[in-house]
C-alpha positions, 0 to 999 in steps of 0.5 A: 131309905131303909126302914127298920122294923126291929127293936131290941127284945121284941119282934115289933117296933117300940112306940119311939121306933113306931113313930119314927118309922111313921114319920119316915114313911109319910116323909118318903110319900109326901116327897114323891107326891110333891115331885110328881104333882109339880111335874103335872104342870098343864097336863091336867087341872089339879087340886089339893090332896089328902094323906092318911094312914090306913091298915093294910089289907087281909093278912097285913092287919098289923101293918099300915100304909100312907097314901096321898090321893087327889083327883085330876081333871081334864084341861080340855077347853076347846070343845073336843072331849078329851077321854080318861085315856088321853088324860092318863096318857098326858099325866103319865108322860110328865111322870115319865120326864122325872123318872117315873115310867108307869105301866100302860093302860087306864090303871098305870102304876110304877113302884120305886124304893118301896113307894108306889105311884098310881093313875086310876080310872075315876070312881065317877064319871062327869062331863070332863075326863078325870083320873085319880093320882095316888101315892102310897107307901108299902106296908110297915110295922109301926108297933104299939102305935098302929091302933092310934095311928089308924084311929087318929086318921079316921075322922081327918087327913093331912091336907096337901094344898095345891096352892103350896106346890112350889113349897112342897110342905111336909106335914109335920103335926103328926098325927096328933099330940099324945101319939 
């Protein structure tokens, strides 16, 4: 998919173009998320995820990226303690089956068509192994809607319900009326 960041007479997209770019970005990330999420099958316990737009880092503050993130838990039920490394390897093997070959290590990633998929060490530790699973867009210019878009996702997120993985719904109420 090619996302244009140009509009007539300006370096930044118009409001209409910004909305279109944001929707296309969200759609491509959501489609990738569902493809990978569905491939996990019995390699991990899965839960719902949250998706949101946020500003890009440092020099790219006028740009945004869309990210869907969830936590995967070990299915270890045999009394033998599965490690984060084993869990990450099992999930990465499932991703490989659908064409996403992640790098090696505890923090694994791969990028295709401007979409990045990552398995990250957990931010906390518990009784079972966990790994964060994240799918994220490249930074995009949505022009004049940047502030409204980021502000609308401040208090809420798009919800990706695990029970709906077979339907793989893409959020469409975006991001709220008036934006």
